[in-house]
All heavy atoms as atom14 arrays in JSON, in Angstrom:
{
  "sequence": "MAYKITNKCKACGECIDACPVGAISKGSIYSIDADSCVGCGTCASVCRNDAIVEA",
  "atom14_mask": [
    [1, 1, 1, 1, 1, 1, 1, 1, 0, 0, 0, 0, 0, 0],
    [1, 1, 1, 1, 1, 0, 0, 0, 0, 0, 0, 0, 0, 0],
    [1, 1, 1, 1, 1, 1, 1, 1, 1, 1, 1, 1, 0, 0],
    [1, 1, 1, 1, 1, 1, 1, 1, 1, 0, 0, 0, 0, 0],
    [1, 1, 1, 1, 1, 1, 1, 1, 0, 0, 0, 0, 0, 0],
    [1, 1, 1, 1, 1, 1, 1, 0, 0, 0, 0, 0, 0, 0],
    [1, 1, 1, 1, 1, 1, 1, 1, 0, 0, 0, 0, 0, 0],
    [1, 1, 1, 1, 1, 1, 1, 1, 1, 0, 0, 0, 0, 0],
    [1, 1, 1, 1, 1, 1, 0, 0, 0, 0, 0, 0, 0, 0],
    [1, 1, 1, 1, 1, 1, 1, 1, 1, 0, 0, 0, 0, 0],
    [1, 1, 1, 1, 1, 0, 0, 0, 0, 0, 0, 0, 0, 0],
    [1, 1, 1, 1, 1, 1, 0, 0, 0, 0, 0, 0, 0, 0],
    [1, 1, 1, 1, 0, 0, 0, 0, 0, 0, 0, 0, 0, 0],
    [1, 1, 1, 1, 1, 1, 1, 1, 1, 0, 0, 0, 0, 0],
    [1, 1, 1, 1, 1, 1, 0, 0, 0, 0, 0, 0, 0, 0],
    [1, 1, 1, 1, 1, 1, 1, 1, 0, 0, 0, 0, 0, 0],
    [1, 1, 1, 1, 1, 1, 1, 1, 0, 0, 0, 0, 0, 0],
    [1, 1, 1, 1, 1, 0, 0, 0, 0, 0, 0, 0, 0, 0],
    [1, 1, 1, 1, 1, 1, 0, 0, 0, 0, 0, 0, 0, 0],
    [1, 1, 1, 1, 1, 1, 1, 0, 0, 0, 0, 0, 0, 0],
    [1, 1, 1, 1, 1, 1, 1, 0, 0, 0, 0, 0, 0, 0],
    [1, 1, 1, 1, 0, 0, 0, 0, 0, 0, 0, 0, 0, 0],
    [1, 1, 1, 1, 1, 0, 0, 0, 0, 0, 0, 0, 0, 0],
    [1, 1, 1, 1, 1, 1, 1, 1, 0, 0, 0, 0, 0, 0],
    [1, 1, 1, 1, 1, 1, 0, 0, 0, 0, 0, 0, 0, 0],
    [1, 1, 1, 1, 1, 1, 1, 1, 1, 0, 0, 0, 0, 0],
    [1, 1, 1, 1, 0, 0, 0, 0, 0, 0, 0, 0, 0, 0],
    [1, 1, 1, 1, 1, 1, 0, 0, 0, 0, 0, 0, 0, 0],
    [1, 1, 1, 1, 1, 1, 1, 1, 0, 0, 0, 0, 0, 0],
    [1, 1, 1, 1, 1, 1, 1, 1, 1, 1, 1, 1, 0, 0],
    [1, 1, 1, 1, 1, 1, 0, 0, 0, 0, 0, 0, 0, 0],
    [1, 1, 1, 1, 1, 1, 1, 1, 0, 0, 0, 0, 0, 0],
    [1, 1, 1, 1, 1, 1, 1, 1, 0, 0, 0, 0, 0, 0],
    [1, 1, 1, 1, 1, 0, 0, 0, 0, 0, 0, 0, 0, 0],
    [1, 1, 1, 1, 1, 1, 1, 1, 0, 0, 0, 0, 0, 0],
    [1, 1, 1, 1, 1, 1, 0, 0, 0, 0, 0, 0, 0, 0],
    [1, 1, 1, 1, 1, 1, 0, 0, 0, 0, 0, 0, 0, 0],
    [1, 1, 1, 1, 1, 1, 1, 0, 0, 0, 0, 0, 0, 0],
    [1, 1, 1, 1, 0, 0, 0, 0, 0, 0, 0, 0, 0, 0],
    [1, 1, 1, 1, 1, 1, 0, 0, 0, 0, 0, 0, 0, 0],
    [1, 1, 1, 1, 0, 0, 0, 0, 0, 0, 0, 0, 0, 0],
    [1, 1, 1, 1, 1, 1, 1, 0, 0, 0, 0, 0, 0, 0],
    [1, 1, 1, 1, 1, 1, 0, 0, 0, 0, 0, 0, 0, 0],
    [1, 1, 1, 1, 1, 0, 0, 0, 0, 0, 0, 0, 0, 0],
    [1, 1, 1, 1, 1, 1, 0, 0, 0, 0, 0, 0, 0, 0],
    [1, 1, 1, 1, 1, 1, 1, 0, 0, 0, 0, 0, 0, 0],
    [1, 1, 1, 1, 1, 1, 0, 0, 0, 0, 0, 0, 0, 0],
    [1, 1, 1, 1, 1, 1, 1, 1, 1, 1, 1, 0, 0, 0],
    [1, 1, 1, 1, 1, 1, 1, 1, 0, 0, 0, 0, 0, 0],
    [1, 1, 1, 1, 1, 1, 1, 1, 0, 0, 0, 0, 0, 0],
    [1, 1, 1, 1, 1, 0, 0, 0, 0, 0, 0, 0, 0, 0],
    [1, 1, 1, 1, 1, 1, 1, 1, 0, 0, 0, 0, 0, 0],
    [1, 1, 1, 1, 1, 1, 1, 0, 0, 0, 0, 0, 0, 0],
    [1, 1, 1, 1, 1, 1, 1, 1, 1, 0, 0, 0, 0, 0],
    [1, 1, 1, 1, 1, 0, 0, 0, 0, 0, 0, 0, 0, 0]
  ],
  "atom14_positions": [
    [[-0.2, -21.35, -14.69], [1.11, -20.78, -14.48], [0.97, -19.26, -14.3], [0.25, -18.62, -15.03], [1.99, -21.09, -15.69], [3.34, -20.4, -15.65], [4.47, -20.93, -16.94], [5.06, -22.43, -16.19], [0.0, 0.0, 0.0], [0.0, 0.0, 0.0], [0.0, 0.0, 0.0], [0.0, 0.0, 0.0], [0.0, 0.0, 0.0], [0.0, 0.0, 0.0]],
    [[1.68, -18.73, -13.34], [1.63, -17.3, -13.06], [2.42, -16.52, -14.1], [3.24, -17.07, -14.83], [2.21, -17.03, -11.67], [0.0, 0.0, 0.0], [0.0, 0.0, 0.0], [0.0, 0.0, 0.0], [0.0, 0.0, 0.0], [0.0, 0.0, 0.0], [0.0, 0.0, 0.0], [0.0, 0.0, 0.0], [0.0, 0.0, 0.0], [0.0, 0.0, 0.0]],
    [[2.14, -15.24, -14.16], [2.84, -14.33, -15.07], [3.68, -13.36, -14.27], [3.48, -13.2, -13.06], [1.82, -13.56, -15.91], [1.25, -14.4, -17.03], [0.29, -15.37, -16.78], [1.68, -14.25, -18.34], [-0.22, -16.16, -17.79], [1.17, -15.03, -19.36], [0.23, -15.98, -19.08], [-0.27, -16.76, -20.09], [0.0, 0.0, 0.0], [0.0, 0.0, 0.0]],
    [[4.64, -12.72, -14.92], [5.45, -11.69, -14.28], [5.61, -10.52, -15.25], [5.47, -10.68, -16.47], [6.8, -12.22, -13.84], [7.72, -12.6, -14.99], [9.06, -13.07, -14.47], [9.98, -13.41, -15.64], [11.31, -13.82, -15.17], [0.0, 0.0, 0.0], [0.0, 0.0, 0.0], [0.0, 0.0, 0.0], [0.0, 0.0, 0.0], [0.0, 0.0, 0.0]],
    [[5.91, -9.37, -14.69], [6.08, -8.16, -15.49], [7.55, -7.83, -15.55], [8.23, -7.74, -14.52], [5.26, -7.0, -14.9], [3.78, -7.38, -14.88], [5.49, -5.73, -15.7], [2.86, -6.36, -14.25], [0.0, 0.0, 0.0], [0.0, 0.0, 0.0], [0.0, 0.0, 0.0], [0.0, 0.0, 0.0], [0.0, 0.0, 0.0], [0.0, 0.0, 0.0]],
    [[8.06, -7.65, -16.76], [9.48, -7.36, -16.96], [9.75, -5.86, -16.95], [8.83, -5.05, -16.86], [9.96, -7.94, -18.3], [9.35, -7.21, -19.37], [9.62, -9.42, -18.43], [0.0, 0.0, 0.0], [0.0, 0.0, 0.0], [0.0, 0.0, 0.0], [0.0, 0.0, 0.0], [0.0, 0.0, 0.0], [0.0, 0.0, 0.0], [0.0, 0.0, 0.0]],
    [[11.01, -5.5, -17.11], [11.39, -4.08, -17.1], [10.96, -3.34, -18.37], [11.22, -2.14, -18.49], [12.88, -3.91, -16.85], [13.75, -4.57, -17.91], [13.24, -5.18, -18.84], [15.05, -4.48, -17.75], [0.0, 0.0, 0.0], [0.0, 0.0, 0.0], [0.0, 0.0, 0.0], [0.0, 0.0, 0.0], [0.0, 0.0, 0.0], [0.0, 0.0, 0.0]],
    [[10.27, -4.01, -19.28], [9.7, -3.33, -20.44], [8.44, -2.55, -20.06], [7.9, -1.79, -20.86], [9.33, -4.34, -21.53], [10.5, -5.0, -22.2], [9.97, -5.95, -23.27], [11.07, -6.69, -23.98], [10.51, -7.59, -25.0], [0.0, 0.0, 0.0], [0.0, 0.0, 0.0], [0.0, 0.0, 0.0], [0.0, 0.0, 0.0], [0.0, 0.0, 0.0]],
    [[7.97, -2.74, -18.84], [6.73, -2.11, -18.36], [6.85, -0.59, -18.39], [7.81, -0.01, -17.92], [6.44, -2.58, -16.93], [4.99, -1.8, -16.19], [0.0, 0.0, 0.0], [0.0, 0.0, 0.0], [0.0, 0.0, 0.0], [0.0, 0.0, 0.0], [0.0, 0.0, 0.0], [0.0, 0.0, 0.0], [0.0, 0.0, 0.0], [0.0, 0.0, 0.0]],
    [[5.82, 0.05, -18.94], [5.74, 1.51, -19.01], [4.68, 2.06, -18.05], [4.34, 3.23, -18.1], [5.41, 1.97, -20.43], [6.39, 1.49, -21.48], [7.74, 2.11, -21.3], [8.66, 1.66, -22.43], [10.05, 1.81, -22.13], [0.0, 0.0, 0.0], [0.0, 0.0, 0.0], [0.0, 0.0, 0.0], [0.0, 0.0, 0.0], [0.0, 0.0, 0.0]],
    [[4.15, 1.2, -17.17], [3.16, 1.58, -16.16], [1.96, 2.3, -16.76], [1.49, 3.3, -16.24], [3.82, 2.42, -15.06], [0.0, 0.0, 0.0], [0.0, 0.0, 0.0], [0.0, 0.0, 0.0], [0.0, 0.0, 0.0], [0.0, 0.0, 0.0], [0.0, 0.0, 0.0], [0.0, 0.0, 0.0], [0.0, 0.0, 0.0], [0.0, 0.0, 0.0]],
    [[1.44, 1.76, -17.85], [0.31, 2.39, -18.54], [-1.03, 2.1, -17.85], [-1.99, 2.84, -18.03], [0.25, 1.95, -19.99], [-0.21, 0.21, -20.23], [0.0, 0.0, 0.0], [0.0, 0.0, 0.0], [0.0, 0.0, 0.0], [0.0, 0.0, 0.0], [0.0, 0.0, 0.0], [0.0, 0.0, 0.0], [0.0, 0.0, 0.0], [0.0, 0.0, 0.0]],
    [[-1.12, 1.0, -17.09], [-2.33, 0.67, -16.37], [-3.29, -0.27, -17.07], [-4.27, -0.7, -16.47], [0.0, 0.0, 0.0], [0.0, 0.0, 0.0], [0.0, 0.0, 0.0], [0.0, 0.0, 0.0], [0.0, 0.0, 0.0], [0.0, 0.0, 0.0], [0.0, 0.0, 0.0], [0.0, 0.0, 0.0], [0.0, 0.0, 0.0], [0.0, 0.0, 0.0]],
    [[-3.04, -0.6, -18.31], [-3.95, -1.5, -19.05], [-4.09, -2.86, -18.36], [-5.18, -3.4, -18.27], [-3.46, -1.7, -20.49], [-3.55, -0.47, -21.36], [-4.98, -0.1, -21.71], [-5.82, -1.01, -21.87], [-5.25, 1.1, -21.79], [0.0, 0.0, 0.0], [0.0, 0.0, 0.0], [0.0, 0.0, 0.0], [0.0, 0.0, 0.0], [0.0, 0.0, 0.0]],
    [[-3.0, -3.39, -17.87], [-3.03, -4.72, -17.26], [-3.81, -4.72, -15.95], [-4.53, -5.68, -15.65], [-1.62, -5.26, -17.06], [-0.58, -4.25, -15.99], [0.0, 0.0, 0.0], [0.0, 0.0, 0.0], [0.0, 0.0, 0.0], [0.0, 0.0, 0.0], [0.0, 0.0, 0.0], [0.0, 0.0, 0.0], [0.0, 0.0, 0.0], [0.0, 0.0, 0.0]],
    [[-3.69, -3.66, -15.17], [-4.42, -3.58, -13.9], [-5.92, -3.63, -14.16], [-6.66, -4.34, -13.48], [-4.04, -2.31, -13.11], [-2.64, -2.47, -12.55], [-5.03, -2.04, -11.99], [-2.13, -1.29, -11.79], [0.0, 0.0, 0.0], [0.0, 0.0, 0.0], [0.0, 0.0, 0.0], [0.0, 0.0, 0.0], [0.0, 0.0, 0.0], [0.0, 0.0, 0.0]],
    [[-6.37, -2.87, -15.13], [-7.79, -2.84, -15.47], [-8.27, -4.18, -16.01], [-9.44, -4.54, -15.84], [-8.07, -1.75, -16.5], [-7.82, -0.35, -15.96], [-7.86, -0.17, -14.72], [-7.59, 0.57, -16.76], [0.0, 0.0, 0.0], [0.0, 0.0, 0.0], [0.0, 0.0, 0.0], [0.0, 0.0, 0.0], [0.0, 0.0, 0.0], [0.0, 0.0, 0.0]],
    [[-7.38, -4.94, -16.66], [-7.77, -6.19, -17.29], [-7.74, -7.4, -16.35], [-8.45, -8.37, -16.58], [-6.86, -6.47, -18.49], [0.0, 0.0, 0.0], [0.0, 0.0, 0.0], [0.0, 0.0, 0.0], [0.0, 0.0, 0.0], [0.0, 0.0, 0.0], [0.0, 0.0, 0.0], [0.0, 0.0, 0.0], [0.0, 0.0, 0.0], [0.0, 0.0, 0.0]],
    [[-6.95, -7.33, -15.29], [-6.78, -8.49, -14.41], [-8.08, -8.81, -13.65], [-8.56, -7.98, -12.86], [-5.65, -8.25, -13.41], [-5.37, -9.66, -12.31], [0.0, 0.0, 0.0], [0.0, 0.0, 0.0], [0.0, 0.0, 0.0], [0.0, 0.0, 0.0], [0.0, 0.0, 0.0], [0.0, 0.0, 0.0], [0.0, 0.0, 0.0], [0.0, 0.0, 0.0]],
    [[-8.64, -10.0, -13.86], [-9.91, -10.34, -13.22], [-9.82, -10.63, -11.73], [-10.83, -10.65, -11.04], [-10.37, -11.58, -13.99], [-9.11, -12.22, -14.44], [-8.17, -11.07, -14.74], [0.0, 0.0, 0.0], [0.0, 0.0, 0.0], [0.0, 0.0, 0.0], [0.0, 0.0, 0.0], [0.0, 0.0, 0.0], [0.0, 0.0, 0.0], [0.0, 0.0, 0.0]],
    [[-8.61, -10.84, -11.21], [-8.46, -11.17, -9.79], [-7.7, -10.11, -9.0], [-7.42, -10.29, -7.82], [-7.8, -12.56, -9.6], [-8.7, -13.65, -10.14], [-6.42, -12.61, -10.23], [0.0, 0.0, 0.0], [0.0, 0.0, 0.0], [0.0, 0.0, 0.0], [0.0, 0.0, 0.0], [0.0, 0.0, 0.0], [0.0, 0.0, 0.0], [0.0, 0.0, 0.0]],
    [[-7.34, -9.01, -9.63], [-6.65, -7.93, -8.93], [-5.26, -8.28, -8.43], [-4.84, -7.82, -7.38], [0.0, 0.0, 0.0], [0.0, 0.0, 0.0], [0.0, 0.0, 0.0], [0.0, 0.0, 0.0], [0.0, 0.0, 0.0], [0.0, 0.0, 0.0], [0.0, 0.0, 0.0], [0.0, 0.0, 0.0], [0.0, 0.0, 0.0], [0.0, 0.0, 0.0]],
    [[-4.54, -9.09, -9.21], [-3.22, -9.55, -8.79], [-2.08, -8.59, -9.12], [-0.94, -8.84, -8.76], [-2.93, -10.91, -9.43], [0.0, 0.0, 0.0], [0.0, 0.0, 0.0], [0.0, 0.0, 0.0], [0.0, 0.0, 0.0], [0.0, 0.0, 0.0], [0.0, 0.0, 0.0], [0.0, 0.0, 0.0], [0.0, 0.0, 0.0], [0.0, 0.0, 0.0]],
    [[-2.38, -7.48, -9.79], [-1.33, -6.57, -10.25], [-1.3, -5.33, -9.37], [-2.33, -4.72, -9.09], [-1.55, -6.2, -11.72], [-1.55, -7.48, -12.57], [-0.47, -5.24, -12.21], [-1.92, -7.28, -14.02], [0.0, 0.0, 0.0], [0.0, 0.0, 0.0], [0.0, 0.0, 0.0], [0.0, 0.0, 0.0], [0.0, 0.0, 0.0], [0.0, 0.0, 0.0]],
    [[-0.08, -4.95, -8.95], [0.13, -3.78, -8.1], [0.85, -2.69, -8.87], [1.73, -2.97, -9.69], [0.98, -4.15, -6.89], [0.35, -5.14, -6.13], [0.0, 0.0, 0.0], [0.0, 0.0, 0.0], [0.0, 0.0, 0.0], [0.0, 0.0, 0.0], [0.0, 0.0, 0.0], [0.0, 0.0, 0.0], [0.0, 0.0, 0.0], [0.0, 0.0, 0.0]],
    [[0.5, -1.44, -8.55], [1.14, -0.29, -9.19], [2.54, -0.06, -8.63], [2.85, -0.45, -7.51], [0.32, 0.97, -8.97], [-0.97, 1.01, -9.73], [-1.67, 2.33, -9.5], [-2.97, 2.35, -10.29], [-3.66, 3.64, -10.13], [0.0, 0.0, 0.0], [0.0, 0.0, 0.0], [0.0, 0.0, 0.0], [0.0, 0.0, 0.0], [0.0, 0.0, 0.0]],
    [[3.35, 0.61, -9.42], [4.71, 1.0, -9.06], [5.35, 1.59, -10.29], [4.69, 1.72, -11.32], [0.0, 0.0, 0.0], [0.0, 0.0, 0.0], [0.0, 0.0, 0.0], [0.0, 0.0, 0.0], [0.0, 0.0, 0.0], [0.0, 0.0, 0.0], [0.0, 0.0, 0.0], [0.0, 0.0, 0.0], [0.0, 0.0, 0.0], [0.0, 0.0, 0.0]],
    [[6.62, 1.95, -10.21], [7.28, 2.46, -11.41], [7.31, 1.39, -12.49], [7.2, 1.67, -13.67], [8.69, 2.94, -11.09], [9.46, 1.9, -10.53], [0.0, 0.0, 0.0], [0.0, 0.0, 0.0], [0.0, 0.0, 0.0], [0.0, 0.0, 0.0], [0.0, 0.0, 0.0], [0.0, 0.0, 0.0], [0.0, 0.0, 0.0], [0.0, 0.0, 0.0]],
    [[7.45, 0.14, -12.05], [7.2, -1.03, -12.89], [6.19, -1.84, -12.1], [6.37, -2.1, -10.92], [8.49, -1.86, -13.12], [9.48, -1.07, -13.95], [8.16, -3.19, -13.8], [10.8, -1.78, -14.18], [0.0, 0.0, 0.0], [0.0, 0.0, 0.0], [0.0, 0.0, 0.0], [0.0, 0.0, 0.0], [0.0, 0.0, 0.0], [0.0, 0.0, 0.0]],
    [[5.08, -2.21, -12.72], [4.04, -2.94, -12.02], [4.52, -4.34, -11.67], [5.48, -4.85, -12.24], [2.78, -3.03, -12.89], [2.06, -1.72, -13.08], [2.57, -0.51, -12.64], [0.84, -1.68, -13.73], [1.89, 0.68, -12.81], [0.16, -0.49, -13.91], [0.69, 0.69, -13.45], [0.01, 1.86, -13.62], [0.0, 0.0, 0.0], [0.0, 0.0, 0.0]],
    [[3.84, -4.97, -10.72], [4.21, -6.33, -10.34], [2.95, -7.19, -10.18], [1.87, -6.68, -9.93], [5.01, -6.33, -9.03], [4.22, -5.82, -7.98], [0.0, 0.0, 0.0], [0.0, 0.0, 0.0], [0.0, 0.0, 0.0], [0.0, 0.0, 0.0], [0.0, 0.0, 0.0], [0.0, 0.0, 0.0], [0.0, 0.0, 0.0], [0.0, 0.0, 0.0]],
    [[3.14, -8.48, -10.36], [2.04, -9.44, -10.25], [2.31, -10.33, -9.04], [3.38, -10.91, -8.9], [1.93, -10.31, -11.52], [1.63, -9.43, -12.73], [0.86, -11.39, -11.35], [1.63, -10.17, -14.06], [0.0, 0.0, 0.0], [0.0, 0.0, 0.0], [0.0, 0.0, 0.0], [0.0, 0.0, 0.0], [0.0, 0.0, 0.0], [0.0, 0.0, 0.0]],
    [[1.32, -10.45, -8.17], [1.41, -11.34, -7.02], [1.18, -12.77, -7.52], [0.07, -13.13, -7.92], [0.35, -10.96, -5.99], [0.32, -11.89, -4.8], [1.27, -12.67, -4.6], [-0.66, -11.83, -4.04], [0.0, 0.0, 0.0], [0.0, 0.0, 0.0], [0.0, 0.0, 0.0], [0.0, 0.0, 0.0], [0.0, 0.0, 0.0], [0.0, 0.0, 0.0]],
    [[2.24, -13.56, -7.5], [2.19, -14.92, -8.04], [1.16, -15.8, -7.31], [0.57, -16.69, -7.92], [3.56, -15.57, -7.98], [0.0, 0.0, 0.0], [0.0, 0.0, 0.0], [0.0, 0.0, 0.0], [0.0, 0.0, 0.0], [0.0, 0.0, 0.0], [0.0, 0.0, 0.0], [0.0, 0.0, 0.0], [0.0, 0.0, 0.0], [0.0, 0.0, 0.0]],
    [[0.93, -15.54, -6.03], [-0.03, -16.33, -5.28], [-1.48, -16.02, -5.68], [-2.35, -16.86, -5.56], [0.15, -16.12, -3.78], [1.46, -16.68, -3.27], [1.97, -17.66, -3.87], [1.99, -16.15, -2.28], [0.0, 0.0, 0.0], [0.0, 0.0, 0.0], [0.0, 0.0, 0.0], [0.0, 0.0, 0.0], [0.0, 0.0, 0.0], [0.0, 0.0, 0.0]],
    [[-1.71, -14.79, -6.14], [-3.06, -14.39, -6.55], [-3.34, -14.64, -8.02], [-4.48, -14.82, -8.43], [-3.27, -12.9, -6.27], [-3.15, -12.64, -4.9], [0.0, 0.0, 0.0], [0.0, 0.0, 0.0], [0.0, 0.0, 0.0], [0.0, 0.0, 0.0], [0.0, 0.0, 0.0], [0.0, 0.0, 0.0], [0.0, 0.0, 0.0], [0.0, 0.0, 0.0]],
    [[-2.29, -14.66, -8.84], [-2.42, -14.83, -10.29], [-3.01, -16.2, -10.6], [-2.53, -17.22, -10.09], [-1.06, -14.67, -10.97], [-1.08, -14.89, -12.75], [0.0, 0.0, 0.0], [0.0, 0.0, 0.0], [0.0, 0.0, 0.0], [0.0, 0.0, 0.0], [0.0, 0.0, 0.0], [0.0, 0.0, 0.0], [0.0, 0.0, 0.0], [0.0, 0.0, 0.0]],
    [[-4.04, -16.22, -11.44], [-4.67, -17.48, -11.83], [-4.15, -18.0, -13.18], [-4.61, -19.02, -13.67], [-6.21, -17.37, -11.85], [-6.75, -17.11, -10.46], [-6.68, -16.3, -12.82], [0.0, 0.0, 0.0], [0.0, 0.0, 0.0], [0.0, 0.0, 0.0], [0.0, 0.0, 0.0], [0.0, 0.0, 0.0], [0.0, 0.0, 0.0], [0.0, 0.0, 0.0]],
    [[-3.22, -17.28, -13.79], [-2.61, -17.74, -15.03], [-3.48, -17.63, -16.25], [-3.27, -18.34, -17.23], [0.0, 0.0, 0.0], [0.0, 0.0, 0.0], [0.0, 0.0, 0.0], [0.0, 0.0, 0.0], [0.0, 0.0, 0.0], [0.0, 0.0, 0.0], [0.0, 0.0, 0.0], [0.0, 0.0, 0.0], [0.0, 0.0, 0.0], [0.0, 0.0, 0.0]],
    [[-4.46, -16.72, -16.24], [-5.38, -16.62, -17.38], [-4.75, -15.96, -18.61], [-5.2, -16.18, -19.72], [-6.65, -15.87, -16.96], [-6.41, -14.11, -16.6], [0.0, 0.0, 0.0], [0.0, 0.0, 0.0], [0.0, 0.0, 0.0], [0.0, 0.0, 0.0], [0.0, 0.0, 0.0], [0.0, 0.0, 0.0], [0.0, 0.0, 0.0], [0.0, 0.0, 0.0]],
    [[-3.73, -15.13, -18.4], [-3.05, -14.49, -19.53], [-3.71, -13.23, -20.06], [-3.23, -12.65, -21.03], [0.0, 0.0, 0.0], [0.0, 0.0, 0.0], [0.0, 0.0, 0.0], [0.0, 0.0, 0.0], [0.0, 0.0, 0.0], [0.0, 0.0, 0.0], [0.0, 0.0, 0.0], [0.0, 0.0, 0.0], [0.0, 0.0, 0.0], [0.0, 0.0, 0.0]],
    [[-4.77, -12.8, -19.42], [-5.46, -11.59, -19.89], [-4.53, -10.38, -19.85], [-4.52, -9.58, -20.77], [-6.72, -11.32, -19.03], [-7.57, -12.46, -19.11], [-7.46, -10.1, -19.52], [0.0, 0.0, 0.0], [0.0, 0.0, 0.0], [0.0, 0.0, 0.0], [0.0, 0.0, 0.0], [0.0, 0.0, 0.0], [0.0, 0.0, 0.0], [0.0, 0.0, 0.0]],
    [[-3.75, -10.26, -18.81], [-2.83, -9.13, -18.69], [-1.83, -9.1, -19.84], [-1.56, -8.05, -20.43], [-2.1, -9.16, -17.35], [-1.15, -10.68, -17.05], [0.0, 0.0, 0.0], [0.0, 0.0, 0.0], [0.0, 0.0, 0.0], [0.0, 0.0, 0.0], [0.0, 0.0, 0.0], [0.0, 0.0, 0.0], [0.0, 0.0, 0.0], [0.0, 0.0, 0.0]],
    [[-1.28, -10.26, -20.16], [-0.31, -10.35, -21.26], [-0.95, -10.0, -22.59], [-0.31, -9.37, -23.45], [0.3, -11.74, -21.31], [0.0, 0.0, 0.0], [0.0, 0.0, 0.0], [0.0, 0.0, 0.0], [0.0, 0.0, 0.0], [0.0, 0.0, 0.0], [0.0, 0.0, 0.0], [0.0, 0.0, 0.0], [0.0, 0.0, 0.0], [0.0, 0.0, 0.0]],
    [[-2.2, -10.35, -22.77], [-2.86, -10.09, -24.04], [-3.16, -8.61, -24.26], [-3.26, -8.17, -25.4], [-4.14, -10.91, -24.17], [-5.13, -10.45, -23.29], [0.0, 0.0, 0.0], [0.0, 0.0, 0.0], [0.0, 0.0, 0.0], [0.0, 0.0, 0.0], [0.0, 0.0, 0.0], [0.0, 0.0, 0.0], [0.0, 0.0, 0.0], [0.0, 0.0, 0.0]],
    [[-3.28, -7.83, -23.18], [-3.55, -6.39, -23.35], [-2.3, -5.53, -23.27], [-2.35, -4.34, -23.57], [-4.58, -5.87, -22.32], [-5.9, -6.6, -22.46], [-4.06, -5.94, -20.9], [0.0, 0.0, 0.0], [0.0, 0.0, 0.0], [0.0, 0.0, 0.0], [0.0, 0.0, 0.0], [0.0, 0.0, 0.0], [0.0, 0.0, 0.0], [0.0, 0.0, 0.0]],
    [[-1.17, -6.11, -22.9], [0.08, -5.34, -22.75], [0.64, -4.96, -24.11], [1.06, -5.81, -24.88], [1.11, -6.12, -21.95], [2.63, -5.18, -21.69], [0.0, 0.0, 0.0], [0.0, 0.0, 0.0], [0.0, 0.0, 0.0], [0.0, 0.0, 0.0], [0.0, 0.0, 0.0], [0.0, 0.0, 0.0], [0.0, 0.0, 0.0], [0.0, 0.0, 0.0]],
    [[0.65, -3.66, -24.39], [1.14, -3.2, -25.69], [2.67, -3.13, -25.76], [3.24, -2.88, -26.83], [0.52, -1.87, -26.05], [0.47, -0.86, -24.96], [-0.3, 0.36, -25.37], [-1.27, 0.66, -24.33], [-1.76, 1.84, -24.1], [-1.39, 2.86, -24.84], [-2.62, 2.04, -23.15], [0.0, 0.0, 0.0], [0.0, 0.0, 0.0], [0.0, 0.0, 0.0]],
    [[3.34, -3.35, -24.64], [4.8, -3.31, -24.62], [5.44, -4.7, -24.52], [6.64, -4.81, -24.36], [5.27, -2.45, -23.44], [4.81, -1.03, -23.58], [5.08, -0.39, -24.58], [4.1, -0.53, -22.59], [0.0, 0.0, 0.0], [0.0, 0.0, 0.0], [0.0, 0.0, 0.0], [0.0, 0.0, 0.0], [0.0, 0.0, 0.0], [0.0, 0.0, 0.0]],
    [[4.62, -5.74, -24.57], [5.1, -7.11, -24.4], [5.93, -7.28, -23.15], [6.95, -7.98, -23.14], [5.89, -7.56, -25.64], [5.04, -7.63, -26.88], [3.86, -8.02, -26.79], [5.54, -7.28, -27.97], [0.0, 0.0, 0.0], [0.0, 0.0, 0.0], [0.0, 0.0, 0.0], [0.0, 0.0, 0.0], [0.0, 0.0, 0.0], [0.0, 0.0, 0.0]],
    [[5.49, -6.63, -22.07], [6.24, -6.63, -20.82], [5.81, -7.75, -19.86], [6.41, -7.92, -18.82], [6.07, -5.28, -20.11], [0.0, 0.0, 0.0], [0.0, 0.0, 0.0], [0.0, 0.0, 0.0], [0.0, 0.0, 0.0], [0.0, 0.0, 0.0], [0.0, 0.0, 0.0], [0.0, 0.0, 0.0], [0.0, 0.0, 0.0], [0.0, 0.0, 0.0]],
    [[4.77, -8.5, -20.23], [4.26, -9.54, -19.34], [4.5, -10.91, -19.95], [4.1, -11.18, -21.08], [2.76, -9.32, -19.04], [2.56, -7.92, -18.45], [2.24, -10.41, -18.11], [1.13, -7.55, -18.22], [0.0, 0.0, 0.0], [0.0, 0.0, 0.0], [0.0, 0.0, 0.0], [0.0, 0.0, 0.0], [0.0, 0.0, 0.0], [0.0, 0.0, 0.0]],
    [[5.19, -11.76, -19.19], [5.58, -13.08, -19.67], [5.22, -14.13, -18.63], [5.02, -13.82, -17.46], [7.09, -13.14, -20.0], [7.44, -12.18, -21.11], [7.92, -12.85, -18.76], [0.0, 0.0, 0.0], [0.0, 0.0, 0.0], [0.0, 0.0, 0.0], [0.0, 0.0, 0.0], [0.0, 0.0, 0.0], [0.0, 0.0, 0.0], [0.0, 0.0, 0.0]],
    [[5.16, -15.39, -19.04], [4.94, -16.48, -18.1], [6.13, -16.56, -17.17], [7.27, -16.43, -17.6], [4.74, -17.79, -18.84], [3.42, -17.87, -19.56], [3.19, -19.21, -20.23], [4.14, -20.0, -20.33], [2.06, -19.44, -20.67], [0.0, 0.0, 0.0], [0.0, 0.0, 0.0], [0.0, 0.0, 0.0], [0.0, 0.0, 0.0], [0.0, 0.0, 0.0]],
    [[5.86, -16.79, -15.9], [6.92, -16.87, -14.89], [7.59, -18.22, -14.92], [7.07, -19.17, -15.36], [6.34, -16.6, -13.51], [0.0, 0.0, 0.0], [0.0, 0.0, 0.0], [0.0, 0.0, 0.0], [0.0, 0.0, 0.0], [0.0, 0.0, 0.0], [0.0, 0.0, 0.0], [0.0, 0.0, 0.0], [0.0, 0.0, 0.0], [0.0, 0.0, 0.0]]
  ]
}
């Protein structure tokens, strides 16, 4: 299952560095490409703002 980034995102960059497939894009609020996301949950586990949830 893919993940998505909510408006709790503070654009800290931790999730981008953690994503093994490069599915996360920068922006004022980061976003996850659902087609690229493999559903591993690594991004959610490193997010200190609890901004990443299952889609």
